[in-house]
N, C-alpha and C positions, 0 to 999 in steps of 0.2 A: 504494499499500499504506500502511495506517495506520501512523503512527509508534508504536512500542511504548511503553507507559507506563514512564517512568523510575522507578528506585528512589528512594524518599523519602529525603531527607537525614537522616543519623542524629541523634538526640537524645542528647546526652551530658552528663556531669556537669561542673560548673564549680567551681572552688575556692571561689566565694562560697556554695556550697550550693544553687545553682539549676541547673535544666536549661537548656541552651543548644543552639541549632541554627544552623548557618551556611547561609543561603539567598542565592544570587546575591552571594556575597562579603561578606555582612553577618551579624553575630552578633545573634541574637534571644534575649534572656533571658526565660525562660518562667515563672519562679517556683520554689518549693521542688522540688528534684529528685524525680521520680517521684510527685509529688502529683497528684490528679485535675485540679487547675487547670492544671498544666504539660502534662499529657497532652492536655487539651482544646485548649489554646492551640496546641500543636504540631500537632495534627491539622488545626486551622482554617488555620494558616499553609501547611501542605503542600498543603491542598486549593486554596488560592488560587494557589500556585506551579504546581501541575500543571494547573489549569484555564486558566492563562495560557500554556500551551505552554512550560513550564519558564522562565517569566520572571515577574517581579513587575509589576503594573500601573504605568503611567506616574505618577510623583508618588506612589508608594505611601507614602513617608515622611510625606506630608502628609495622606494619606487612609487611613492604616493603622488598625488596630483601636483605637488611641488617638492622635489627632493631637498631643496635648500633649507626648508624649515623643519625638516625631520631631525630630531635630536634624540639620541639614546644615552641615558645616563644610568649606569649601573643596572642595565636590563629593564629599567622602567622608562617608558617613553614620556617625554615632556608633552604638554598640550600641543596639538597640531593646529596651528593658526592658518586655516584654510582661507582666511580673508586675504592673505598675502599671495595666494596661488594665482597662477595665470589662468585665463579662461580658455577651456578646451571646448571642442564640439560637444562632448558629453554634458557639459554644463548648459549649453544652448538647448539641446534636446530635453534635458531634465526640466528646465524652466518651462518649456513648451508642453511637457507632459502634465504638469500641474495645471496649465491653462486648459488643456484638452479635457482633463478629468472633470473640470468644473463647467466648461462650455457645452460639452456634449454628454452630460450625465443622463439626459433623457433620450439620447440618440445613439443607441448602442452600436449600430452599424458604422456610423460616421466616426465614433470614438475609436472603434477597433481599427478603422482605416488609418487614422492619424497616428495612433500608437504603433501600429505595424510599420509605418513609414519611419518613425523615430528609431525603431529597432534596426531597420535596414541601414540608416545613416550611421548609427552607432557601430554596427558591425564593421564598417569600412573606415570610419573617420573619427571614432570616439576620442582618441588620444592626440588628435591633431589640434594645433592652436586654432581657435575660432577665427582669428583675423587672417589665417592662412588658408581658409576654405574659400576659394574663389571660383570663377567660371569654369576653369579647367577641371577642377575636381567635380563640380556639379555636372559637367558634360560627361565625365566618366561614370558618374552615378547614373545618369540618364542612359548611357550605353548599356549598363547592366539591366535596366528595365527593358530596353529593346531586346536584349538577348533572352529575356524571360517570355518573349512573345506577346507582350501587352500591346494594345492598340495605340495608335499614334495619339489620339485625342486624350486617352487616359494617361499616357506617359507625360504629355504636356501638363495635365492637371496635377499629377504627383510632383512634377518638377516645380510647378508654381507653389505647391505646398511647402517644399523645402525652402524656397525663397521666403515664404511666409513664416517659417520657423525662425529664420534669422531676423526678419522684420520684427517679430515679437521680442526677440532678444535686444533689439535696438530700443524698443519701447520700454524694456526693463533695464535700460542703461547697462546691459551686459557687454555689448560690443558697440563699436563705432558705426555710424550710419554708413560710412564708405564701404563696409563689408557688404551690407545689403544692396547698396547701389551697384557694386561690381557684379553681384549675382544677377541683377536684373538685366545686364547687358547680354546675356545668353539668349540667342534667337530661338524661338520655339521650333519644333519639327514641323516642316511644311509637307503638305500632301504631294506625293510624287517625288519627294526628295529624301526619302528614308525607306528602310526596309520594314519598318514597323507597319503592321497591317492596318487597314482601315476598318472600322466597325460599321457594320450595316445599320442604317437608321431603323428605329422601331416602326414597324408598319401596323396599321389598324387591323384587327382580326375581322374576317368577314362575319357579318351578322348570322348568316345561316350556319356557320361553324359553331357559333355560340349557342344557337338553338338546339343543335344536335347534342351538344355537351350537356345542356340542361336536363335532357331526358334521363340522365344517370346521376343526378345530383339530389341531395336531400332537399326538402322544402325550404329549409333555412338558407342554404347556400344559393338555391335558385332564387329566393327573394332578394338576397344580397346582390345577385347579378342583375336582377331587374332594376334595382334602385341605381346601381353603378352605371348601367347603360343609359338610364334616363337622366342622370345627373352628371356624369363624367367625373365624379369625385375620385380622389385617390383612395387606394385600398385601405390605408391606415385610417383615413377619415370615416370610411364606411364601417370598419370593424369597431370603432369606439363610439358609435352612435348610441345615445341613451334618450329615453322619452323626455327628460328634463332639458335636453339640448334642442328640442324642436319647438319653436313658437307656433302654437296652433290657434292663436287668438284671431288672426285675420283670415281673409278668404284664401290667401296663399300661405301655406305653411313654410316656415323658414328654419333650416337646420343650421346651427352655429356650433361647429366642433369645438370641444374644450381645448384641443391642441391641434395645430396645423403647421404646415411647412414654413409659412411666412410670418408666424407669430412673433418671432424674435425681433422683427423690424417694425413692430407696432401695428401690423395690418389686421383687420377683422375679416373673417370668412363667413359669408352668408350664402347658403345653398338652397334654392327654392325646391320644395318637395311638392310636385304637382303630377297630375296624370298617372301614369303607370307606377312611378316612384311612390306616390301617396297611397295608391291601392295595395302595393306590395308591403309597405311598412306598417299599415294600419293595425293589423293583427298582432304585431310585436310591440305595440304600445300599451297593451293591457297588462302592465307589470309595475313594479316599484319604479318611481321616476329616476332614481339614481342607478338602477341596475342596467346592464347592457342589453341591447335589443337582441343580439344574435349570440346565442350560447352554444358552445361545443357540447355541453352536457345534454342539452335538449336534442341536438343532432345525434348524439350517441344513443339516446333513449329511442329515437325514431328508428335507427338502424337495428337495434335489438328487437323492436316490435316487428320490423319487416322480416327479420330472420325467423322469429317465432311464427309468423304467419305462413312462411314458406316451408315450415317443418312438415316432413312427410311421415316421420315415425309417430305413432300415436303417443299422446302425452303419458299414458300409463306404462309405456315401455321405454327402455333406454334412459338416457340422461334427460331429466326434466329441464324445461327451458330455464337457463340461467344457472343451472347447477354446476356447470363447468367453469364458471367465472369466479374469480378471486373475490372474497368478501372485502378484503382490505388491500387493494392493488397499490403498488408503489407510486404509480403515476395516475393522477385523477385529471379529468377534463378541466381546463381552465375556465374562468368566468366569462371570457370573451375570446373571439378569434383575434389573431393578429395577421399582419400581411403574409407572414410565412405559412401559417396553418390554413389560411384562406387560399393561398396559391396551391398548397399541397392537395387540398380537397378537390380543387378544379383539375389539377394534374392527374389524379386518379380517375376522375370521370372522363378525361380526354383519352386515356388508354382504353377504357371500356367502350367509348363511343367510336374509336378508331378514326379519329380526325387529326388534322395537323396540330402540332403543339402551339400553344399560345399561353400568354400570362395575363393576369388581371390588369396590368398596366396598359396592355394593348386595347382594353375597353375604353380607357380614357382617350386614346388616339382615335378609336372608332367614333366615339361621341363627338369629339372635336371636329373631325373630318365631315361628319354628316351635318352638323349644325352650321359649319362654315359654308358648306355647299348650298344649304337651303337659305340661310339668313345673312351670311357675310362674316368677316373676320371679327368685327367689333362685338357681335352677339356671342361668338365663340369665345372671345376674350373674357367677356363678362361672366359667362357660365363657368369657365375654368378658374376664374379668380386671378388672372394674370394682370400685371401692372402695365405691361406693354404688348403691342401686337407682335413684336419680334419674338417673344417667348411662345406665343400662340402659334407662330409659323412652325415652330419645332414639332408641335403636335398635329395641327390641322393642315394637311397638305391640300393643295388644289386637287379636286377630283378630276378624272378623265372627262367626265361629262361637261364640267365647266370649261376645260380646255378646248373641248370639241365645239362648244357654243362660241367661244372666242374665235376659233379658227374659221367657223362658218361666217362670222361677222367681219372677218378681215377683208380689206379691199382686194379687188381683182385687177390685174394689169390688162 
């Protein structure tokens, strides 16, 4: 059994005005208390301590972050004044990790992406002086991403994130601004000028394919699909729907998600629930206002009832319905679906329906494309909740029918 990760030693205030941490019986002074520098040095030291299985490397005093301040007196190490150490890349990434853990505490996927990027940077450049990390090293890091087979746009995104790591270090007064400015001079990978592959744009799923898939879904997932097709909302917004989030006072019901993608920049999200969406959600509103509308537990109960109805062996023979199920299973159904479980439920139905693979996010593209073709890009932008039509362009492509109409209206020579 793997040893559980130990709790990090506490960083505390010292009368000298510095932050201090005690690791392996030694005091490490980190700089001005609660300053970005002290936080970064603390995170770097703790990482070394935990990676060494709760021990410091042999001869750590002489190979520490600054060998000049390590002093051994009679086998007892003097306090390590990390405030005097030079800033390494590991300090820059450590400061950014603290920032990521706070900023993305409610976005696990994005948090994992940034922390993984910090790990990759540390693997190659952890002990390099931060002010010596320039465009050449960044270009080498990007080449590694190319060799991993990542797409060109995603590589550019990750490269910009590395630049952002050093930008955050500038804001924390850990490095000089010229370090960040030098990194910005690296040109992004251009289409046709790199071996990095191009990722195909997400296409809307055909409506007929969705209809065939719904024939093999539980009533709950089928209702969720009806609502998403009618509104174009994101899977996460759909999964977290509660009766208390839907304003039913007026003629038009308005759904205001408690959390949404653009919440961090102060934007409100209002999704009209009309027509087919209203009809599909109505039966799920007869519950506690704070409970979630779409429950995996209810979906499991429906599947068990279906299995019992299909039972061919008489009930007085063989295993009775439910007798082969554990009374106290280790994993219980969650109180609501999330984007992953919603996608998995649809994926299973796709296999049974024997149709082409698609994901719930393609529903958003489908709705955007249909609305744009019927009413124009401004209406599609309003429905999707975008601030600019440029973002809507990413989702709502011009339909072939609209292009054909334009071609028929073109002048003739």
